[in-house]
MINUTOR-582833 format. One record per residue: residue in one letter; x, y, z of N, C-alpha, C, O in turn. Coordinates in steps of 0.2 Angstrom, whole numbers, m for minus. Example, Ala and Ser with C-alpha at 12.3 -4.5 7.8 and 13.67 -1.06 7.14 Angstrom:
! residues 2
<pt residu="a" n_u="66" n_v="m28" n_w="39" ca_u="62" ca_v="m22" ca_w="39" c_u="66" c_v="m16" c_w="39" o_u="71" o_v="m17" o_w="42"/>
<pt residu="s" n_u="64" n_v="m11" n_w="35" ca_u="68" ca_v="m5" ca_w="36" c_u="64" c_v="0" c_w="39" o_u="67" o_v="6" o_w="40"/>
***
This chain:
! residues 158
<pt residu="m" n_u="434" n_v="450" n_w="618" ca_u="432" ca_v="454" ca_w="620" c_u="435" c_v="461" c_w="619" o_u="441" o_v="458" o_w="618"/>
<pt residu="t" n_u="437" n_v="467" n_w="618" ca_u="442" ca_v="471" ca_w="620" c_u="440" c_v="476" c_w="628" o_u="435" o_v="476" o_w="631"/>
<pt residu="e" n_u="446" n_v="479" n_w="629" ca_u="445" ca_v="481" ca_w="636" c_u="439" c_v="478" c_w="641" o_u="436" o_v="473" o_w="643"/>
<pt residu="d" n_u="438" n_v="483" n_w="642" ca_u="430" ca_v="482" ca_w="647" c_u="423" c_v="484" c_w="642" o_u="418" o_v="487" o_w="644"/>
<pt residu="c" n_u="424" n_v="483" n_w="636" ca_u="418" ca_v="483" ca_w="632" c_u="414" c_v="478" c_w="633" o_u="417" o_v="472" o_w="633"/>
<pt residu="p" n_u="407" n_v="478" n_w="632" ca_u="401" ca_v="473" ca_w="633" c_u="399" c_v="469" c_w="626" o_u="395" o_v="464" o_w="625"/>
<pt residu="a" n_u="404" n_v="473" n_w="621" ca_u="398" ca_v="467" ca_w="615" c_u="408" c_v="466" c_w="615" o_u="413" o_v="469" o_w="617"/>
<pt residu="n" n_u="407" n_v="459" n_w="608" ca_u="413" ca_v="456" ca_w="607" c_u="416" c_v="456" c_w="602" o_u="415" o_v="452" o_w="597"/>
<pt residu="t" n_u="420" n_v="461" n_w="600" ca_u="423" ca_v="463" ca_w="595" c_u="426" c_v="457" c_w="591" o_u="428" o_v="459" o_w="585"/>
<pt residu="a" n_u="428" n_v="451" n_w="593" ca_u="430" ca_v="449" ca_w="590" c_u="426" c_v="447" c_w="582" o_u="429" o_v="445" o_w="577"/>
<pt residu="l" n_u="420" n_v="448" n_w="583" ca_u="415" ca_v="444" ca_w="577" c_u="414" c_v="450" c_w="573" o_u="410" o_v="451" o_w="568"/>
<pt residu="m" n_u="418" n_v="455" n_w="576" ca_u="420" ca_v="462" ca_w="573" c_u="425" c_v="465" c_w="567" o_u="431" o_v="465" o_w="570"/>
<pt residu="k" n_u="425" n_v="467" n_w="561" ca_u="431" ca_v="471" ca_w="559" c_u="434" c_v="480" c_w="559" o_u="431" o_v="485" o_w="559"/>
<pt residu="p" n_u="439" n_v="479" n_w="559" ca_u="443" ca_v="486" ca_w="560" c_u="439" c_v="487" c_w="556" o_u="436" o_v="483" o_w="552"/>
<pt residu="v" n_u="437" n_v="495" n_w="556" ca_u="437" ca_v="498" ca_w="547" c_u="440" c_v="497" c_w="541" o_u="438" o_v="495" o_w="535"/>
<pt residu="n" n_u="446" n_v="500" n_w="545" ca_u="451" ca_v="499" ca_w="540" c_u="454" c_v="492" c_w="537" o_u="459" o_v="491" o_w="535"/>
<pt residu="l" n_u="447" n_v="487" n_w="538" ca_u="449" ca_v="480" ca_w="535" c_u="441" c_v="479" c_w="532" o_u="440" o_v="473" o_w="534"/>
<pt residu="i" n_u="437" n_v="482" n_w="529" ca_u="433" ca_v="482" ca_w="530" c_u="434" c_v="477" c_w="519" o_u="436" o_v="480" o_w="514"/>
<pt residu="e" n_u="431" n_v="471" n_w="519" ca_u="431" ca_v="469" ca_w="514" c_u="420" c_v="468" c_w="511" o_u="416" o_v="464" o_w="513"/>
<pt residu="g" n_u="420" n_v="472" n_w="506" ca_u="412" ca_v="468" ca_w="503" c_u="411" c_v="463" c_w="501" o_u="417" o_v="461" o_w="502"/>
<pt residu="e" n_u="408" n_v="458" n_w="499" ca_u="405" ca_v="456" ca_w="495" c_u="408" c_v="455" c_w="487" o_u="410" o_v="451" o_w="484"/>
<pt residu="d" n_u="407" n_v="463" n_w="485" ca_u="412" ca_v="463" ca_w="482" c_u="414" c_v="472" c_w="478" o_u="411" o_v="477" o_w="480"/>
<pt residu="a" n_u="417" n_v="472" n_w="474" ca_u="420" ca_v="481" ca_w="475" c_u="416" c_v="484" c_w="475" o_u="419" o_v="489" o_w="474"/>
<pt residu="l" n_u="409" n_v="484" n_w="474" ca_u="402" ca_v="491" ca_w="474" c_u="404" c_v="488" c_w="482" o_u="409" o_v="490" o_w="483"/>
<pt residu="d" n_u="402" n_v="485" n_w="486" ca_u="398" ca_v="481" ca_w="492" c_u="405" c_v="484" c_w="500" o_u="405" o_v="484" o_w="506"/>
<pt residu="t" n_u="410" n_v="485" n_w="493" ca_u="415" ca_v="486" ca_w="501" c_u="412" c_v="494" c_w="498" o_u="407" o_v="497" o_w="501"/>
<pt residu="k" n_u="416" n_v="498" n_w="494" ca_u="415" ca_v="503" ca_w="494" c_u="413" c_v="507" c_w="497" o_u="415" o_v="512" o_w="500"/>
<pt residu="l" n_u="403" n_v="504" n_w="496" ca_u="397" ca_v="507" ca_w="500" c_u="395" c_v="505" c_w="508" o_u="391" o_v="507" o_w="512"/>
<pt residu="l" n_u="400" n_v="500" n_w="509" ca_u="403" ca_v="500" ca_w="517" c_u="407" c_v="505" c_w="520" o_u="405" o_v="508" o_w="525"/>
<pt residu="r" n_u="412" n_v="505" n_w="517" ca_u="419" ca_v="512" ca_w="519" c_u="413" c_v="520" c_w="518" o_u="413" o_v="525" o_w="521"/>
<pt residu="e" n_u="412" n_v="518" n_w="514" ca_u="406" ca_v="525" ca_w="514" c_u="404" c_v="525" c_w="519" o_u="406" o_v="530" o_w="522"/>
<pt residu="m" n_u="399" n_v="521" n_w="523" ca_u="395" ca_v="518" ca_w="527" c_u="399" c_v="520" c_w="534" o_u="396" o_v="523" o_w="538"/>
<pt residu="a" n_u="405" n_v="518" n_w="535" ca_u="408" ca_v="519" ca_w="539" c_u="412" c_v="527" c_w="540" o_u="415" o_v="528" o_w="545"/>
<pt residu="e" n_u="413" n_v="531" n_w="536" ca_u="415" ca_v="536" ca_w="536" c_u="409" c_v="539" c_w="537" o_u="409" o_v="545" o_w="539"/>
<pt residu="e" n_u="405" n_v="537" n_w="535" ca_u="397" ca_v="542" ca_w="538" c_u="398" c_v="543" c_w="545" o_u="400" o_v="548" o_w="548"/>
<pt residu="a" n_u="396" n_v="534" n_w="549" ca_u="396" ca_v="534" ca_w="554" c_u="402" c_v="538" c_w="560" o_u="400" o_v="541" o_w="565"/>
<pt residu="r" n_u="408" n_v="538" n_w="558" ca_u="413" ca_v="543" ca_w="561" c_u="413" c_v="551" c_w="560" o_u="416" o_v="556" o_w="561"/>
<pt residu="d" n_u="407" n_v="550" n_w="557" ca_u="408" ca_v="557" ca_w="556" c_u="401" c_v="561" c_w="562" o_u="400" o_v="566" o_w="567"/>
<pt residu="f" n_u="398" n_v="557" n_w="560" ca_u="390" ca_v="554" ca_w="564" c_u="391" c_v="558" c_w="570" o_u="389" o_v="563" o_w="571"/>
<pt residu="i" n_u="397" n_v="549" n_w="576" ca_u="399" ca_v="551" ca_w="581" c_u="403" c_v="557" c_w="583" o_u="402" o_v="559" o_w="588"/>
<pt residu="s" n_u="409" n_v="560" n_w="579" ca_u="413" ca_v="565" ca_w="582" c_u="409" c_v="572" c_w="581" o_u="410" o_v="577" o_w="584"/>
<pt residu="s" n_u="403" n_v="570" n_w="575" ca_u="401" ca_v="576" ca_w="577" c_u="398" c_v="580" c_w="583" o_u="397" o_v="586" o_w="584"/>
<pt residu="q" n_u="395" n_v="572" n_w="590" ca_u="391" ca_v="575" ca_w="594" c_u="393" c_v="579" c_w="601" o_u="392" o_v="575" o_w="605"/>
<pt residu="e" n_u="394" n_v="583" n_w="603" ca_u="394" ca_v="588" ca_w="607" c_u="399" c_v="584" c_w="612" o_u="403" o_v="587" o_w="615"/>
<pt residu="w" n_u="398" n_v="577" n_w="614" ca_u="400" ca_v="573" ca_w="619" c_u="406" c_v="569" c_w="617" o_u="410" o_v="566" o_w="622"/>
<pt residu="c" n_u="406" n_v="569" n_w="611" ca_u="413" ca_v="564" ca_w="608" c_u="421" c_v="570" c_w="608" o_u="422" o_v="573" o_w="603"/>
<pt residu="e" n_u="425" n_v="568" n_w="614" ca_u="429" ca_v="571" ca_w="613" c_u="434" c_v="568" c_w="607" o_u="436" o_v="572" o_w="603"/>
<pt residu="r" n_u="436" n_v="559" n_w="608" ca_u="440" ca_v="556" ca_w="599" c_u="435" c_v="551" c_w="599" o_u="429" o_v="550" o_w="601"/>
<pt residu="i" n_u="439" n_v="547" n_w="593" ca_u="435" ca_v="541" ca_w="594" c_u="443" c_v="537" c_w="592" o_u="447" o_v="538" o_w="587"/>
<pt residu="e" n_u="441" n_v="532" n_w="597" ca_u="447" ca_v="530" ca_w="597" c_u="448" c_v="522" c_w="592" o_u="453" o_v="519" o_w="590"/>
<pt residu="h" n_u="443" n_v="520" n_w="592" ca_u="442" ca_v="514" ca_w="591" c_u="435" c_v="513" c_w="585" o_u="429" o_v="516" o_w="586"/>
<pt residu="q" n_u="436" n_v="511" n_w="580" ca_u="427" ca_v="511" ca_w="576" c_u="429" c_v="502" c_w="573" o_u="434" o_v="500" o_w="572"/>
<pt residu="y" n_u="424" n_v="500" n_w="572" ca_u="421" ca_v="491" ca_w="570" c_u="416" c_v="490" c_w="565" o_u="412" o_v="495" o_w="566"/>
<pt residu="l" n_u="414" n_v="486" n_w="561" ca_u="410" ca_v="487" ca_w="559" c_u="406" c_v="480" c_w="561" o_u="409" o_v="474" o_w="560"/>
<pt residu="a" n_u="401" n_v="479" n_w="562" ca_u="398" ca_v="474" ca_w="566" c_u="394" c_v="467" c_w="560" o_u="394" o_v="461" o_w="560"/>
<pt residu="y" n_u="390" n_v="473" n_w="557" ca_u="386" ca_v="472" ca_w="552" c_u="385" c_v="473" c_w="546" o_u="381" o_v="468" o_w="545"/>
<pt residu="g" n_u="384" n_v="475" n_w="539" ca_u="385" ca_v="479" ca_w="534" c_u="380" c_v="478" c_w="530" o_u="378" o_v="473" o_w="531"/>
<pt residu="i" n_u="375" n_v="481" n_w="524" ca_u="372" ca_v="478" ca_w="519" c_u="373" c_v="485" c_w="514" o_u="369" o_v="489" o_w="513"/>
<pt residu="g" n_u="381" n_v="484" n_w="511" ca_u="382" ca_v="492" ca_w="507" c_u="375" c_v="496" c_w="506" o_u="370" o_v="492" o_w="504"/>
<pt residu="g" n_u="374" n_v="502" n_w="507" ca_u="371" ca_v="505" ca_w="504" c_u="364" c_v="507" c_w="508" o_u="361" o_v="512" o_w="509"/>
<pt residu="v" n_u="363" n_v="503" n_w="510" ca_u="356" ca_v="502" ca_w="515" c_u="356" c_v="500" c_w="524" o_u="352" o_v="502" o_w="528"/>
<pt residu="v" n_u="363" n_v="496" n_w="528" ca_u="361" ca_v="498" ca_w="534" c_u="369" c_v="497" c_w="537" o_u="372" o_v="492" o_w="535"/>
<pt residu="g" n_u="373" n_v="501" n_w="542" ca_u="377" ca_v="501" ca_w="542" c_u="379" c_v="498" c_w="553" o_u="379" o_v="501" o_w="559"/>
<pt residu="i" n_u="380" n_v="495" n_w="553" ca_u="378" ca_v="494" ca_w="563" c_u="386" c_v="494" c_w="565" o_u="387" o_v="488" o_w="565"/>
<pt residu="f" n_u="390" n_v="497" n_w="566" ca_u="396" ca_v="500" ca_w="568" c_u="397" c_v="504" c_w="578" o_u="394" o_v="508" o_w="582"/>
<pt residu="l" n_u="403" n_v="498" n_w="578" ca_u="403" ca_v="498" ca_w="587" c_u="412" c_v="506" c_w="587" o_u="417" o_v="506" o_w="584"/>
<pt residu="f" n_u="409" n_v="509" n_w="591" ca_u="416" ca_v="515" ca_w="594" c_u="416" c_v="514" c_w="601" o_u="412" o_v="514" o_w="606"/>
<pt residu="l" n_u="423" n_v="514" n_w="601" ca_u="426" ca_v="518" ca_w="607" c_u="428" c_v="523" c_w="603" o_u="430" o_v="525" o_w="597"/>
<pt residu="i" n_u="425" n_v="525" n_w="612" ca_u="430" ca_v="535" ca_w="612" c_u="431" c_v="538" c_w="614" o_u="433" o_v="540" o_w="609"/>
<pt residu="t" n_u="432" n_v="543" n_w="619" ca_u="435" ca_v="547" ca_w="623" c_u="428" c_v="551" c_w="624" o_u="426" o_v="555" o_w="619"/>
<pt residu="p" n_u="424" n_v="551" n_w="630" ca_u="419" ca_v="556" ca_w="627" c_u="422" c_v="561" c_w="633" o_u="427" o_v="560" o_w="637"/>
<pt residu="r" n_u="417" n_v="569" n_w="631" ca_u="420" ca_v="575" ca_w="635" c_u="418" c_v="575" c_w="643" o_u="420" o_v="579" o_w="646"/>
<pt residu="s" n_u="414" n_v="571" n_w="646" ca_u="412" ca_v="571" ca_w="653" c_u="407" c_v="565" c_w="654" o_u="404" o_v="562" o_w="650"/>
<pt residu="k" n_u="410" n_v="566" n_w="659" ca_u="409" ca_v="557" ca_w="665" c_u="401" c_v="550" c_w="663" o_u="400" o_v="544" o_w="662"/>
<pt residu="d" n_u="397" n_v="557" n_w="662" ca_u="392" ca_v="553" ca_w="661" c_u="389" c_v="549" c_w="654" o_u="384" o_v="546" o_w="653"/>
<pt residu="v" n_u="396" n_v="552" n_w="650" ca_u="395" ca_v="547" ca_w="643" c_u="397" c_v="543" c_w="643" o_u="402" o_v="543" o_w="647"/>
<pt residu="g" n_u="396" n_v="536" n_w="640" ca_u="401" ca_v="527" ca_w="639" c_u="406" c_v="529" c_w="633" o_u="406" o_v="533" o_w="629"/>
<pt residu="t" n_u="410" n_v="525" n_w="635" ca_u="415" ca_v="524" ca_w="631" c_u="415" c_v="520" c_w="625" o_u="418" o_v="519" o_w="620"/>
<pt residu="w" n_u="406" n_v="516" n_w="627" ca_u="405" ca_v="513" ca_w="620" c_u="401" c_v="512" c_w="618" o_u="398" o_v="507" o_w="620"/>
<pt residu="l" n_u="398" n_v="515" n_w="612" ca_u="393" ca_v="516" ca_w="607" c_u="394" c_v="511" c_w="600" o_u="399" o_v="509" o_w="597"/>
<pt residu="w" n_u="385" n_v="511" n_w="598" ca_u="384" ca_v="510" ca_w="594" c_u="382" c_v="515" c_w="588" o_u="380" o_v="521" o_w="589"/>
<pt residu="a" n_u="383" n_v="513" n_w="582" ca_u="381" ca_v="519" ca_w="575" c_u="378" c_v="514" c_w="571" o_u="380" o_v="508" o_w="569"/>
<pt residu="v" n_u="368" n_v="519" n_w="568" ca_u="366" ca_v="514" ca_w="566" c_u="364" c_v="519" c_w="560" o_u="359" o_v="523" o_w="561"/>
<pt residu="v" n_u="370" n_v="517" n_w="550" ca_u="369" ca_v="523" ca_w="547" c_u="365" c_v="518" c_w="542" o_u="363" o_v="512" o_w="542"/>
<pt residu="g" n_u="364" n_v="524" n_w="536" ca_u="363" ca_v="521" ca_w="530" c_u="358" c_v="523" c_w="526" o_u="356" o_v="529" o_w="528"/>
<pt residu="d" n_u="355" n_v="521" n_w="523" ca_u="351" ca_v="524" ca_w="520" c_u="342" c_v="525" c_w="526" o_u="336" o_v="524" o_w="525"/>
<pt residu="l" n_u="347" n_v="527" n_w="530" ca_u="339" ca_v="529" ca_w="534" c_u="342" c_v="535" c_w="539" o_u="347" o_v="538" o_w="538"/>
<pt residu="p" n_u="337" n_v="538" n_w="544" ca_u="341" ca_v="541" ca_w="550" c_u="346" c_v="539" c_w="553" o_u="346" o_v="534" o_w="557"/>
<pt residu="s" n_u="353" n_v="544" n_w="552" ca_u="359" ca_v="541" ca_w="559" c_u="357" c_v="539" c_w="569" o_u="353" o_v="541" o_w="573"/>
<pt residu="a" n_u="360" n_v="536" n_w="569" ca_u="359" ca_v="536" ca_w="578" c_u="362" c_v="535" c_w="580" o_u="366" o_v="531" o_w="576"/>
<pt residu="y" n_u="365" n_v="537" n_w="587" ca_u="369" ca_v="530" ca_w="592" c_u="364" c_v="526" c_w="596" o_u="358" o_v="528" o_w="596"/>
<pt residu="i" n_u="366" n_v="521" n_w="600" ca_u="364" ca_v="518" ca_w="604" c_u="368" c_v="514" c_w="609" o_u="372" o_v="511" o_w="607"/>
<pt residu="v" n_u="367" n_v="514" n_w="616" ca_u="371" ca_v="514" ca_w="621" c_u="372" c_v="507" c_w="621" o_u="366" o_v="504" o_w="619"/>
<pt residu="v" n_u="379" n_v="501" n_w="622" ca_u="380" ca_v="498" ca_w="619" c_u="378" c_v="492" c_w="624" o_u="375" o_v="487" o_w="622"/>
<pt residu="d" n_u="381" n_v="495" n_w="633" ca_u="377" ca_v="494" ca_w="640" c_u="372" c_v="490" c_w="642" o_u="371" o_v="485" o_w="646"/>
<pt residu="d" n_u="367" n_v="492" n_w="638" ca_u="362" ca_v="488" ca_w="638" c_u="359" c_v="483" c_w="632" o_u="354" o_v="480" o_w="631"/>
<pt residu="n" n_u="366" n_v="484" n_w="627" ca_u="363" ca_v="482" ca_w="619" c_u="371" c_v="477" c_w="617" o_u="373" o_v="477" o_w="611"/>
<pt residu="p" n_u="373" n_v="475" n_w="620" ca_u="378" ca_v="469" ca_w="619" c_u="377" c_v="468" c_w="614" o_u="377" o_v="474" o_w="613"/>
<pt residu="t" n_u="376" n_v="465" n_w="607" ca_u="375" ca_v="462" ca_w="601" c_u="375" c_v="466" c_w="597" o_u="372" o_v="471" o_w="599"/>
<pt residu="a" n_u="376" n_v="467" n_w="590" ca_u="373" ca_v="470" ca_w="585" c_u="366" c_v="470" c_w="584" o_u="362" o_v="475" o_w="583"/>
<pt residu="a" n_u="364" n_v="464" n_w="584" ca_u="357" ca_v="464" ca_w="581" c_u="352" c_v="466" c_w="589" o_u="345" o_v="466" o_w="588"/>
<pt residu="d" n_u="356" n_v="468" n_w="598" ca_u="351" ca_v="473" ca_w="601" c_u="353" c_v="477" c_w="598" o_u="348" o_v="480" o_w="596"/>
<pt residu="a" n_u="359" n_v="481" n_w="595" ca_u="359" ca_v="489" ca_w="594" c_u="352" c_v="488" c_w="588" o_u="348" o_v="493" o_w="588"/>
<pt residu="l" n_u="351" n_v="485" n_w="585" ca_u="348" ca_v="488" ca_w="579" c_u="340" c_v="487" c_w="581" o_u="335" o_v="489" o_w="578"/>
<pt residu="e" n_u="339" n_v="479" n_w="588" ca_u="332" ca_v="480" ca_w="586" c_u="331" c_v="488" c_w="593" o_u="325" o_v="491" o_w="594"/>
<pt residu="a" n_u="335" n_v="489" n_w="595" ca_u="334" ca_v="497" ca_w="600" c_u="334" c_v="501" c_w="592" o_u="328" o_v="503" o_w="592"/>
<pt residu="y" n_u="336" n_v="503" n_w="588" ca_u="336" ca_v="507" ca_w="584" c_u="328" c_v="507" c_w="582" o_u="325" o_v="512" o_w="583"/>
<pt residu="c" n_u="327" n_v="501" n_w="581" ca_u="319" ca_v="498" ca_w="575" c_u="313" c_v="503" c_w="582" o_u="308" o_v="507" o_w="582"/>
<pt residu="s" n_u="316" n_v="500" n_w="586" ca_u="308" ca_v="503" ca_w="591" c_u="308" c_v="509" c_w="594" o_u="304" o_v="513" o_w="597"/>
<pt residu="e" n_u="316" n_v="512" n_w="594" ca_u="314" ca_v="520" ca_w="596" c_u="315" c_v="525" c_w="590" o_u="316" o_v="531" o_w="591"/>
<pt residu="m" n_u="316" n_v="522" n_w="584" ca_u="313" ca_v="525" ca_w="577" c_u="307" c_v="524" c_w="576" o_u="304" o_v="527" o_w="572"/>
<pt residu="g" n_u="303" n_v="519" n_w="579" ca_u="297" ca_v="515" ca_w="578" c_u="293" c_v="520" c_w="580" o_u="289" o_v="523" o_w="577"/>
<pt residu="s" n_u="297" n_v="523" n_w="589" ca_u="292" ca_v="526" ca_w="594" c_u="291" c_v="536" c_w="591" o_u="286" o_v="540" o_w="592"/>
<pt residu="w" n_u="297" n_v="536" n_w="587" ca_u="297" ca_v="544" ca_w="582" c_u="293" c_v="544" c_w="576" o_u="289" o_v="548" o_w="575"/>
<pt residu="v" n_u="294" n_v="537" n_w="571" ca_u="286" ca_v="537" ca_w="570" c_u="281" c_v="539" c_w="571" o_u="278" o_v="544" o_w="569"/>
<pt residu="e" n_u="279" n_v="530" n_w="578" ca_u="271" ca_v="533" ca_w="579" c_u="268" c_v="539" c_w="583" o_u="262" o_v="540" o_w="584"/>
<pt residu="a" n_u="271" n_v="542" n_w="585" ca_u="268" ca_v="550" ca_w="588" c_u="273" c_v="557" c_w="582" o_u="273" o_v="563" o_w="584"/>
<pt residu="v" n_u="276" n_v="555" n_w="575" ca_u="277" ca_v="561" ca_w="570" c_u="266" c_v="559" c_w="568" o_u="262" o_v="564" o_w="567"/>
<pt residu="e" n_u="264" n_v="552" n_w="568" ca_u="257" ca_v="550" ca_w="565" c_u="250" c_v="549" c_w="568" o_u="245" o_v="546" o_w="567"/>
<pt residu="r" n_u="253" n_v="553" n_w="574" ca_u="249" ca_v="554" ca_w="577" c_u="250" c_v="562" c_w="579" o_u="247" o_v="563" o_w="584"/>
<pt residu="g" n_u="253" n_v="566" n_w="577" ca_u="253" ca_v="572" ca_w="577" c_u="256" c_v="573" c_w="586" o_u="255" o_v="578" o_w="588"/>
<pt residu="d" n_u="258" n_v="569" n_w="590" ca_u="262" ca_v="567" ca_w="597" c_u="268" c_v="573" c_w="597" o_u="271" o_v="575" o_w="592"/>
<pt residu="s" n_u="269" n_v="575" n_w="601" ca_u="278" ca_v="580" ca_w="601" c_u="285" c_v="572" c_w="601" o_u="287" o_v="566" o_w="604"/>
<pt residu="i" n_u="287" n_v="576" n_w="595" ca_u="294" ca_v="571" ca_w="596" c_u="301" c_v="575" c_w="605" o_u="307" o_v="573" o_w="607"/>
<pt residu="d" n_u="298" n_v="579" n_w="607" ca_u="305" ca_v="580" ca_w="612" c_u="308" c_v="576" c_w="614" o_u="313" o_v="575" o_w="612"/>
<pt residu="d" n_u="305" n_v="573" n_w="617" ca_u="307" ca_v="569" ca_w="622" c_u="312" c_v="562" c_w="617" o_u="317" o_v="559" o_w="619"/>
<pt residu="l" n_u="308" n_v="563" n_w="612" ca_u="313" ca_v="553" ca_w="607" c_u="319" c_v="558" c_w="606" o_u="321" o_v="564" o_w="607"/>
<pt residu="i" n_u="321" n_v="550" n_w="602" ca_u="325" ca_v="550" ca_w="600" c_u="325" c_v="554" c_w="593" o_u="319" o_v="555" o_w="590"/>
<pt residu="p" n_u="329" n_v="557" n_w="590" ca_u="332" ca_v="565" ca_w="586" c_u="333" c_v="561" c_w="581" o_u="336" o_v="556" o_w="581"/>
<pt residu="v" n_u="329" n_v="563" n_w="575" ca_u="327" ca_v="561" ca_w="570" c_u="329" c_v="568" c_w="566" o_u="327" o_v="574" o_w="567"/>
<pt residu="n" n_u="336" n_v="564" n_w="561" ca_u="338" ca_v="570" ca_w="556" c_u="334" c_v="573" c_w="548" o_u="337" o_v="574" o_w="543"/>
<pt residu="v" n_u="325" n_v="573" n_w="549" ca_u="322" ca_v="575" ca_w="545" c_u="315" c_v="578" c_w="548" o_u="312" o_v="577" o_w="553"/>
<pt residu="p" n_u="315" n_v="580" n_w="544" ca_u="307" ca_v="585" ca_w="547" c_u="302" c_v="580" c_w="550" o_u="299" o_v="576" o_w="546"/>
<pt residu="a" n_u="300" n_v="581" n_w="554" ca_u="294" ca_v="576" ca_w="559" c_u="286" c_v="579" c_w="554" o_u="281" o_v="583" o_w="556"/>
<pt residu="t" n_u="286" n_v="575" n_w="547" ca_u="279" ca_v="576" ca_w="543" c_u="278" c_v="570" c_w="546" o_u="281" o_v="567" o_w="551"/>
<pt residu="p" n_u="269" n_v="567" n_w="540" ca_u="268" ca_v="562" ca_w="538" c_u="271" c_v="556" c_w="534" o_u="271" o_v="550" o_w="536"/>
<pt residu="e" n_u="273" n_v="560" n_w="525" ca_u="276" ca_v="558" ca_w="525" c_u="284" c_v="554" c_w="524" o_u="286" o_v="548" o_w="522"/>
<pt residu="f" n_u="288" n_v="558" n_w="527" ca_u="295" ca_v="555" ca_w="533" c_u="293" c_v="549" c_w="537" o_u="297" o_v="544" o_w="537"/>
<pt residu="a" n_u="289" n_v="549" n_w="539" ca_u="285" ca_v="545" ca_w="545" c_u="285" c_v="537" c_w="541" o_u="288" o_v="532" o_w="542"/>
<pt residu="r" n_u="279" n_v="540" n_w="534" ca_u="278" ca_v="535" ca_w="531" c_u="284" c_v="530" c_w="530" o_u="283" o_v="524" o_w="531"/>
<pt residu="q" n_u="292" n_v="534" n_w="525" ca_u="297" ca_v="533" ca_w="522" c_u="300" c_v="528" c_w="527" o_u="301" o_v="522" o_w="526"/>
<pt residu="l" n_u="302" n_v="535" n_w="533" ca_u="304" ca_v="528" ca_w="539" c_u="301" c_v="522" c_w="541" o_u="304" o_v="516" o_w="543"/>
<pt residu="g" n_u="295" n_v="524" n_w="541" ca_u="288" ca_v="516" ca_w="546" c_u="292" c_v="511" c_w="541" o_u="296" o_v="507" o_w="543"/>
<pt residu="g" n_u="291" n_v="513" n_w="534" ca_u="293" ca_v="506" ca_w="528" c_u="301" c_v="504" c_w="529" o_u="301" o_v="499" o_w="532"/>
<pt residu="r" n_u="305" n_v="506" n_w="528" ca_u="314" ca_v="504" ca_w="530" c_u="312" c_v="502" c_w="538" o_u="317" o_v="499" o_w="539"/>
<pt residu="l" n_u="309" n_v="502" n_w="543" ca_u="309" ca_v="501" ca_w="548" c_u="308" c_v="493" c_w="547" o_u="311" o_v="488" o_w="547"/>
<pt residu="e" n_u="303" n_v="494" n_w="546" ca_u="297" ca_v="485" ca_w="540" c_u="303" c_v="483" c_w="539" o_u="304" o_v="480" o_w="543"/>
<pt residu="y" n_u="308" n_v="482" n_w="534" ca_u="312" ca_v="479" ca_w="531" c_u="317" c_v="476" c_w="535" o_u="320" o_v="470" o_w="535"/>
<pt residu="l" n_u="319" n_v="483" n_w="540" ca_u="325" ca_v="480" ca_w="544" c_u="323" c_v="475" c_w="549" o_u="326" o_v="470" o_w="551"/>
<pt residu="r" n_u="317" n_v="477" n_w="550" ca_u="316" ca_v="471" ca_w="557" c_u="312" c_v="463" c_w="553" o_u="313" o_v="457" o_w="556"/>
<pt residu="l" n_u="310" n_v="463" n_w="548" ca_u="309" ca_v="456" ca_w="544" c_u="314" c_v="454" c_w="542" o_u="316" o_v="448" o_w="543"/>
<pt residu="k" n_u="319" n_v="459" n_w="537" ca_u="324" ca_v="456" ca_w="534" c_u="330" c_v="455" c_w="536" o_u="333" o_v="449" o_w="538"/>
<pt residu="v" n_u="332" n_v="461" n_w="536" ca_u="340" ca_v="463" ca_w="538" c_u="342" c_v="458" c_w="550" o_u="345" o_v="453" o_w="552"/>
<pt residu="l" n_u="338" n_v="461" n_w="552" ca_u="337" ca_v="461" ca_w="560" c_u="338" c_v="450" c_w="560" o_u="343" o_v="447" o_w="563"/>
<pt residu="p" n_u="333" n_v="447" n_w="556" ca_u="334" ca_v="439" ca_w="555" c_u="342" c_v="438" c_w="554" o_u="345" o_v="434" o_w="557"/>
<pt residu="l" n_u="346" n_v="443" n_w="550" ca_u="351" ca_v="438" ca_w="548" c_u="358" c_v="443" c_w="551" o_u="363" o_v="445" o_w="548"/>
<pt residu="v" n_u="355" n_v="446" n_w="559" ca_u="360" ca_v="447" ca_w="562" c_u="362" c_v="446" c_w="568" o_u="358" o_v="443" o_w="571"/>
<pt residu="t" n_u="369" n_v="447" n_w="570" ca_u="371" ca_v="444" ca_w="577" c_u="372" c_v="445" c_w="582" o_u="374" o_v="441" o_w="587"/>
***
């Protein structure tokens, strides 16, 4: 483990060492690493990114990245997960989710709550921010991706 990180970084790759199964997978994983970095650094509470690791990834589908940041305020944790890919980007708190599998499960749960609220026509104000319009069509698409993540990807993530 690195510093006071609740996640085991020994099981992860620093992003500068990302190598996929082939050249295309490597390219896609590196692009997702950049997307995750841009997403985290764009948050108002992020002063600076200190370290970034790839915990799990399928090029072009989903990437689970661990970040050590310098936050702008004391009420923000220094370790965060970012989930990116062919789905809305989100960050997940590490303290409650010490493994990449925990982070992906939390992601699916939070996004699933958003999908259900949109399908029912309920307010999404207190739910995880999702960077797509709250329409039934987007909810259906995201719901399908979440089902795929739960059934096909989550069993592979440690």
